[in-house]
C-alpha positions in Angstrom: 10.2 -109.4 39.7 11.0 -107.4 42.8 9.5 -104.1 41.5 6.6 -105.5 39.5 3.9 -102.8 39.1 6.0 -100.0 40.6 6.9 -96.7 39.0 10.3 -95.2 39.7 11.6 -91.7 39.0 15.4 -91.5 38.9 17.4 -88.3 38.5 20.8 -88.3 36.9 19.8 -91.4 35.1 21.5 -90.7 31.8 24.8 -92.3 32.9 26.7 -93.8 35.8 24.8 -94.8 39.0 21.5 -93.5 37.8 21.6 -95.4 34.5 22.6 -98.6 36.2 19.7 -98.2 38.7 17.2 -97.5 35.9 18.1 -100.6 34.0 18.2 -102.7 37.1 14.8 -101.4 38.2 13.3 -102.0 34.8 14.7 -105.6 34.7 12.8 -106.2 38.0 9.5 -105.0 36.5 9.4 -101.2 37.2 8.3 -98.5 34.9 11.1 -95.8 35.0 11.3 -92.1 34.3 14.9 -91.3 33.1 15.4 -87.8 34.3 18.6 -85.9 33.4 19.9 -82.6 32.2 21.4 -84.3 29.2 18.4 -85.3 27.1 20.5 -87.2 24.6 21.9 -89.4 27.4 18.4 -89.8 28.9 16.8 -90.8 25.6 19.6 -93.3 25.0 19.0 -94.9 28.4 15.3 -95.0 27.8 15.7 -96.5 24.4 17.9 -99.2 25.8 15.2 -100.1 28.3 12.2 -99.8 25.9 8.5 -99.1 26.5 9.0 -99.3 30.3 11.0 -96.1 30.3 10.4 -92.4 29.5 13.2 -89.7 29.2 12.5 -86.3 30.7 15.0 -83.4 30.6 15.2 -82.0 34.2 17.3 -79.6 36.2 16.8 -80.9 39.7 17.6 -77.4 41.1 14.3 -76.1 39.5 11.0 -76.6 41.4 9.1 -76.3 38.1 11.2 -79.1 36.6 10.6 -81.3 39.6 6.9 -80.7 39.2 7.0 -81.6 35.5 9.1 -84.7 36.2 6.6 -86.1 38.7 3.6 -85.1 36.5 5.3 -87.1 33.7 5.5 -90.2 35.9 1.8 -89.9 37.0 0.5 -89.0 33.6 2.4 -91.7 31.7 2.6 -94.6 34.2 0.0 -93.7 36.8 2.1 -93.1 39.9 5.4 -92.3 41.6 6.2 -95.2 44.0 9.9 -94.8 44.1 11.9 -91.6 43.8 15.7 -91.7 43.6 17.5 -88.4 43.9 20.7 -89.4 42.3 21.9 -86.4 40.3 25.0 -84.8 41.9 27.6 -82.2 41.4 31.1 -81.6 42.7 33.9 -79.1 42.7 37.4 -80.2 41.7 39.6 -81.6 44.4 41.4 -78.5 45.8 41.8 -76.2 48.7 38.6 -75.2 50.4 39.7 -71.6 49.9 40.0 -72.0 46.1 36.4 -72.9 45.4 34.6 -70.0 43.8 31.1 -68.9 44.8 29.4 -69.8 41.5 30.7 -73.4 41.9 29.6 -73.5 45.5 26.1 -72.2 44.6 25.7 -74.9 41.9 26.9 -77.5 44.2 24.4 -76.7 46.9 21.6 -76.3 44.3 22.1 -79.7 42.9 23.2 -81.7 46.0 21.0 -79.9 48.6 18.2 -77.7 47.2 17.2 -80.4 44.8 16.0 -82.6 47.7 14.1 -79.6 49.2 12.3 -79.0 45.8 11.7 -82.7 45.2 10.1 -83.2 48.6 7.5 -80.5 47.8 6.1 -82.6 45.0 7.1 -86.2 45.7 5.8 -86.4 49.3 2.3 -85.1 48.5 2.0 -87.5 45.6 3.2 -90.5 47.7 0.8 -89.5 50.5 -2.0 -89.5 48.0 -1.1 -93.0 46.9 -0.8 -94.3 50.4 3.0 -94.5 50.7 6.2 -94.6 48.8 10.0 -94.8 48.9 12.6 -92.0 48.6 16.3 -92.8 48.1 19.1 -90.2 47.8 22.6 -90.8 46.6 24.9 -89.4 49.3 28.5 -90.4 49.7 31.1 -91.9 52.0 32.4 -88.3 51.8 29.6 -87.3 54.1 30.7 -89.9 56.7 34.5 -90.1 56.4 35.6 -86.9 54.5 38.8 -86.6 52.6 40.7 -83.2 52.3 40.3 -81.4 49.1 36.5 -81.8 48.8 35.3 -79.9 51.8 32.2 -78.3 50.3 31.2 -81.5 48.5 31.7 -83.5 51.6 29.6 -81.1 53.6 26.8 -81.2 51.0 26.6 -85.0 51.2 26.6 -84.9 55.0 23.6 -82.6 54.7 21.9 -85.1 52.4 22.4 -87.9 54.9 21.1 -85.9 57.8 18.1 -84.5 55.8 17.1 -88.0 54.8 17.2 -89.2 58.4 15.1 -86.2 59.5 12.6 -86.7 56.6 12.4 -90.4 57.5 11.1 -89.6 61.0 8.6 -87.0 59.8 7.0 -89.0 56.9 7.1 -92.5 58.5 3.4 -92.1 59.6 2.6 -91.5 55.9 4.0 -94.9 55.0 6.9 -93.2 53.2 10.4 -94.5 53.7 13.5 -92.3 53.2 17.1 -93.7 52.9 20.4 -92.6 51.5 23.2 -94.5 49.8 26.8 -93.8 50.5 29.1 -95.0 47.7 32.9 -94.8 47.7 34.7 -93.4 44.7 33.6 -94.9 41.4 34.9 -94.7 37.8 32.0 -92.4 36.7 32.0 -89.0 35.1 32.8 -87.1 38.3 35.9 -89.2 39.2 38.4 -86.9 37.5 37.2 -84.0 39.8 37.0 -86.2 42.9 40.6 -87.3 42.7 42.0 -84.2 41.2 43.1 -85.7 37.9 42.5 -89.3 36.8 45.8 -91.1 36.6 46.6 -94.8 37.3 48.6 -93.8 40.3 45.8 -91.8 41.9 43.4 -94.6 41.2 45.6 -97.0 43.0 46.0 -94.6 45.9 42.3 -94.3 46.4 41.8 -98.1 46.0 44.5 -98.7 48.7 42.2 -97.2 51.4 39.2 -99.5 50.4 39.6 -102.8 52.3 38.0 -104.8 49.5 40.6 -103.3 47.1 38.4 -101.8 44.3 36.2 -98.9 43.5 32.4 -98.9 43.6 30.9 -100.2 40.4 27.6 -98.6 39.3 26.1 -102.1 39.5 26.9 -102.2 43.2 24.8 -99.1 43.7 22.0 -100.4 41.5 21.8 -103.6 43.6 21.8 -101.6 46.8 19.1 -99.2 45.5 17.0 -102.2 44.3 17.1 -103.6 47.9 16.0 -100.3 49.5 13.3 -99.8 46.8 11.9 -103.3 47.2 9.3 -104.6 49.7 12.1 -106.7 51.2 13.2 -103.4 52.9 9.8 -102.3 54.0 10.9 -101.8 57.6 14.1 -100.0 56.7 14.0 -96.2 56.9 16.4 -93.4 57.9 19.5 -95.5 56.9 22.6 -94.3 55.3 23.7 -97.5 53.6 27.5 -97.7 52.9 28.3 -99.1 49.5 32.0 -98.8 50.0 33.9 -102.1 50.3 34.6 -101.3 53.9 36.0 -97.7 53.5 33.9 -96.3 56.4 34.9 -99.1 58.9 
């Protein structure tokens, strides 16, 4: 049990990467807060896990929701040892000039401001506990961007850099901060990523991944588990590529 006695809060945990992480963490002994805007999905995931999970409806772009989420972890399970900022948002694959301002604002709220808000509540709680572990889902798009997703790419590059900066500042508090950089995955946002989900477009995207397949949510769950575990207790400020060689 690699996370025995730990409490994890995972945003965007109602589906995709977040759901896979939540179930993997729980299987390794963690208590898990399933945070998502979609309460039905969050409750379904929590129900699948059982008594070790609690569903909380959260908009990560809201400071008050972030406070309520961490309070739920502390009040229900006694701590917040691991925080995974996994919730994300994208615009559809298109010209950078075509993205409207409302979409851009929501993109930056969910992908960027959410980390700002979370830090305000997560870091003080972890400092009080004597340490902790923060993981953010970034993207290979922040390292090797493709055309058509300019503003999404930029937001994920921001996440990668922010996590590195945070890692340096909070290391003396015994808090580690890392990011995960998956390549495209068959999750809810894939249709927007590739500008329309067709077999031909899937094959085109897979053709630039040396290992010849997309990222499976379980790949991300396994990588997150390693970073969350004590096995990685000297790993901080890393942007771990979960990409089958895409960024080589």
